[in-house]
C-alpha positions as CSV (number, residue, x, y, z in Angstrom):
1,M,174.8,-61.9,134.8
2,V,172.6,-61.7,138.1
3,K,175.2,-63.5,140.1
4,C,178.2,-60.7,138.9
5,W,176.1,-58.1,139.9
6,K,175.2,-59.3,143.5
7,H,179.0,-60.1,143.5
8,S,179.7,-56.3,142.8
9,D,177.0,-55.2,145.5
10,N,178.5,-57.1,148.2
11,S,181.8,-55.8,147.3
12,L,180.1,-52.4,147.1
13,E,178.9,-52.7,150.9
14,E,182.1,-54.1,152.0
15,A,184.2,-51.0,150.6
16,Q,181.7,-48.8,152.2
17,R,182.2,-50.5,155.7
18,T,185.9,-50.5,155.2
19,D,185.9,-46.9,153.9
20,G,183.5,-45.9,156.9
21,G,185.7,-47.5,159.5
22,S,188.7,-45.8,158.1
23,A,187.0,-42.1,158.2
24,A,185.6,-42.9,161.6
25,S,189.1,-43.5,163.0
26,P,190.6,-40.0,162.4
27,K,187.5,-38.6,164.6
28,S,188.4,-41.0,167.4
29,Y,191.8,-39.0,167.5
30,F,190.4,-35.6,167.8
31,P,189.4,-35.8,171.5
32,Q,192.8,-37.3,172.5
33,K,194.8,-34.5,170.5
34,A,192.5,-31.9,172.5
35,F,193.2,-33.5,175.9
36,W,197.0,-33.7,175.5
37,F,197.0,-30.2,174.2
38,S,195.2,-28.9,176.9
39,L,197.5,-30.8,179.4
40,S,200.4,-29.2,177.8
41,A,199.3,-25.7,177.8
42,S,198.1,-26.1,181.7
43,L,201.8,-27.7,182.6
44,L,203.4,-24.5,180.6
45,L,201.1,-22.3,182.3
46,I,202.2,-23.9,185.9
47,I,206.1,-23.5,184.8
48,I,205.7,-19.9,184.1
49,I,204.2,-19.0,187.1
50,V,206.6,-21.0,189.2
51,L,209.5,-19.3,187.5
52,S,207.9,-15.8,187.9
53,V,207.5,-16.6,191.7
54,T,210.8,-18.0,192.1
55,M,212.4,-14.7,190.0
56,H,210.2,-12.4,192.4
57,L,211.4,-13.9,195.5
58,R,215.2,-13.6,194.6
59,V,215.2,-10.4,193.4
60,P,215.7,-7.7,196.2
61,L,212.6,-5.5,196.6
62,P,213.5,-1.8,197.1
63,R,213.6,-1.1,200.6
64,P,211.8,1.8,201.6
65,Q,214.1,4.8,202.4
66,S,215.0,4.7,206.3
67,S,215.8,7.8,208.5
68,Q,218.5,10.0,207.6
69,I,221.1,11.4,209.6
70,V,222.3,15.2,209.0
71,R,224.8,16.9,210.9
72,I,224.7,20.7,211.1
73,V,228.1,22.4,211.7
74,V,228.0,25.9,213.3
75,P,230.3,27.7,215.3
76,D,228.9,29.7,218.4
77,Q,229.5,33.4,219.3
78,T,233.0,32.3,220.4
79,G,233.9,30.4,217.3
80,V,233.7,27.1,219.0
81,L,231.7,24.7,216.8
82,I,228.3,23.3,217.8
83,N,228.1,19.5,217.8
84,Q,224.7,18.9,216.6
85,S,223.1,16.6,214.4
86,A,219.4,15.5,213.1
87,V,217.5,12.5,212.3
88,V,215.0,13.2,209.5
89,D,212.2,10.6,209.2
90,Q,210.0,11.9,206.5
91,K,207.8,8.7,206.4
92,N,206.5,10.0,209.8
93,H,207.2,13.6,209.4
94,L,209.7,13.6,212.6
95,V,212.7,15.7,213.1
96,T,215.1,14.6,216.2
97,F,217.8,16.8,217.3
98,S,220.6,15.8,219.1
99,V,222.7,18.7,220.6
100,T,225.9,18.0,222.6
101,S,226.9,20.6,225.2
102,A,230.5,21.9,226.0
103,A,230.3,19.3,228.8
104,N,229.8,16.7,226.6
105,Q,225.9,16.4,227.7
106,T,223.5,15.6,225.1
107,S,220.0,17.0,224.8
108,T,217.2,15.8,222.4
109,V,214.4,18.1,220.8
110,L,211.7,16.0,218.7
111,F,209.6,18.0,216.2
112,D,206.4,16.2,215.7
113,L,205.3,17.9,212.3
114,K,202.2,15.5,211.9
115,H,200.5,16.3,215.2
116,G,202.2,19.9,215.7
117,L,204.3,19.1,218.8
118,I,207.6,19.9,220.2
119,C,209.4,17.7,222.8
120,Y,212.1,18.9,224.7
121,K,214.4,16.1,226.5
122,P,217.4,18.0,228.6
123,A,220.5,16.1,229.5
124,E,220.3,17.7,233.0
125,Q,216.9,17.4,234.2
126,Q,214.4,14.7,235.0
127,S,211.6,15.6,233.0
128,C,210.7,16.4,229.3
129,F,208.9,19.6,228.2
130,L,206.0,19.9,225.7
131,R,204.6,22.7,223.7
132,Q,202.6,23.5,220.5
133,M,204.5,24.3,217.1
134,E,204.0,27.6,215.6
135,K,204.6,28.5,212.3
136,S,208.2,29.5,212.7
137,D,208.8,26.0,214.1
138,Y,207.2,24.8,211.0
139,D,209.3,26.9,208.7
140,N,212.5,26.2,210.3
141,V,212.2,22.0,210.0
142,H,210.7,22.3,206.5
143,S,214.1,23.9,205.4
144,L,215.8,20.8,207.1
145,L,213.3,18.5,205.2
146,Q,214.1,19.7,201.9
147,E,217.8,20.2,202.6
148,S,218.4,16.5,204.1
149,T,217.3,15.1,200.6
150,D,220.7,15.9,199.0
151,K,222.7,16.4,201.9
152,S,224.2,14.9,205.3
153,Q,226.1,17.6,206.2
154,L,225.4,21.5,206.4
155,E,227.8,23.9,207.1
156,L,226.7,27.5,208.8
157,S,228.3,30.4,208.6
158,Q,229.0,32.6,211.4
159,N,228.5,35.8,210.0
160,D,225.2,35.0,208.2
161,T,223.7,33.2,211.2
162,Q,220.6,34.8,212.7
163,R,220.7,34.4,216.4
164,R,217.5,34.6,219.0
165,M,216.2,33.5,222.5
166,E,213.0,32.3,223.2
167,F,211.6,31.5,226.6
168,L,209.3,28.8,227.7
169,G,207.7,28.8,231.2
170,V,207.2,25.6,232.5
171,L,203.8,24.5,234.1
172,A,204.7,22.7,237.0
173,T,201.3,21.4,237.9
174,S,200.4,20.7,234.6
175,Q,201.7,17.1,234.3
176,V,200.7,15.3,230.9
177,D,199.8,11.4,230.9
178,V,202.4,9.8,228.9
179,S,199.6,7.2,227.5
180,T,197.9,10.2,225.6
181,L,200.6,11.0,223.7
182,E,201.7,9.4,220.5
183,E,204.4,6.5,220.2
184,P,207.5,8.5,219.3
185,L,206.6,10.7,222.2
186,Q,206.1,7.9,224.4
187,A,209.5,6.4,223.7
188,L,211.6,9.7,224.1
189,C,210.3,10.2,227.8
190,Q,209.3,7.0,229.0
191,D,211.3,7.2,232.0
192,R,210.5,10.9,232.8
193,S,207.6,13.1,233.7
194,I,206.1,15.4,230.9
195,H,205.0,18.9,231.3
196,W,203.4,21.8,229.3
197,T,205.2,24.8,228.7
198,R,204.0,28.1,227.3
199,R,205.9,31.0,225.4
200,A,206.6,34.2,227.4
201,E,208.3,37.1,227.0
202,G,210.9,36.4,229.7
203,P,211.3,34.8,233.0
204,G,211.1,38.5,234.8
205,K,213.4,39.7,237.7
206,Q,211.7,37.3,240.0
207,R,212.4,34.2,238.0
208,L,215.4,32.4,236.8
209,V,216.5,30.7,234.0
210,Y,217.2,27.2,235.0
211,F,218.7,26.0,231.5
212,C,218.7,26.4,227.9
213,I,219.3,24.3,224.6
214,D,220.4,25.8,221.4
215,I,219.2,24.8,218.2
216,C,220.4,25.5,214.7
217,F,218.6,25.2,211.1
218,P,219.5,25.0,207.8
219,S,217.7,28.3,207.2
220,N,221.0,30.0,209.2
221,I,218.7,30.8,212.5
222,C,219.9,29.5,215.9
223,V,217.4,29.7,218.7
224,S,218.6,29.4,222.1
225,V,215.4,27.9,223.9
226,C,215.6,29.0,227.7
227,F,213.2,27.2,230.3
228,Y,212.1,28.6,233.7
229,Y,209.2,27.2,236.1
230,L,206.1,29.4,236.7
231,P,204.5,29.9,240.0
232,E,202.3,27.0,241.1
């Protein structure tokens, strides 16, 4: 009887050792499963990132809107159409007029709304002329900025167009240092001298008007800007 019980005890110990070994086996797989799961998740994340970057590079990004060219068609007082266009740069608050005369010579007028300046570059002169913007100038140019968002050509009626004349006296001795101006003005007049001007009622009998530039705006206003030289 005693011998039989010992055998049972030995069998019980062996069974316990066997069960213990089989119970420990699944636990040893847990770190391996966690490692492979973590690695798979990392690889999947890397693949998603790579695909996202690839798609982002392939899809063209929307480009900022470039400057818009607006043609302004208006007949002069004799019925001849004035050849005029305006480049509208809303991002930099610039409007650049190109006015071609009957002699096929083009003058340029730059409105720099950001710095409140107008720069005239006449075709037949070797100088540029500068003046401060006034309220009427802002009103005229703002109308063009609003119209240019939807139209590339504006037609003005001869009967409805208001015409006026402005006189600017050129201060010959007040030459501007080009390096003190902003880049758009420098680029426009890089090969010319620049002079300040001031508005005047007229040149008077003792002064002659040397040249004029006609500019028309979408607000049905055409302005003849005429220049003459003031005494030094």
